[in-house]
N, C-alpha and C positions, 0 to 999 in steps of 0.2 A: 412547440414540444419541449418538454423538460429534458434534463440530462442528469446523469449520475457522475459525480466528481469524487476524486480521492482527497482525503485530508491527511495524508501520510506525514506531511511536514510537521503538523501539530503533534501527532503521536510520537514521532521520532524525537522531537525536542523534549516532550514530557518524559519519554523513556531513556533519554540521553544515549541514543544509539545512532551510529553513523550509517550512511547509505551503504558503504562497503560491508560493515558488520551485519546489517540487516539482510543484504543480498546473500551473504554467506549462510546465514541462518535459514533463509527461505529456500536456498538452493537454486537461485537464478543469477544471471550476470548483473553487475551493477548498472550496465547500460540499460538492460530491460527494466530493472527496478526504477531507474531514473525516469524512463518513459512513463511508467505507471504513476510515479509520484507527481509528474508534471502533466498528467492527464493527456498524454499523447498517444493513448491506445484506444482501440474501439472494442476490444474484448480481453478478458482476463479469465484464466481457468479457475474453477472453484477450488481446486487443490492449491493453487497459488494464493488465493484469498485466505484459505484456511491456514496455510503456512505463515502468512503475514500476521494474522491474528494470533496464532500460537506464539510466534517470535516476540510480538509486542505485548502479549498477555492482555488482549483487549477483545472487544466484541466487534462484529462486522460494522455496526453503525458508528463505531469510533473512527473507522477509516473510510467509510463511504457516506455520501450525502446526496440526496435527490434535490435538485434545484429546478424549480418550475420556470 
């Protein structure tokens, strides 16, 4: 079975934004954002995904990837 993984590291480097700065813009703790970034979560709210995309000025496919 495939899985969905986050590619936040790449987008954060491209946008030159730190974990703490992104967490503040998204409105979640840096601990929770770190878990998302390191693919240590099994669920993420759509509102959180939308806030991440808004903060990074990107599309959902820029931060998520399906791996078979």
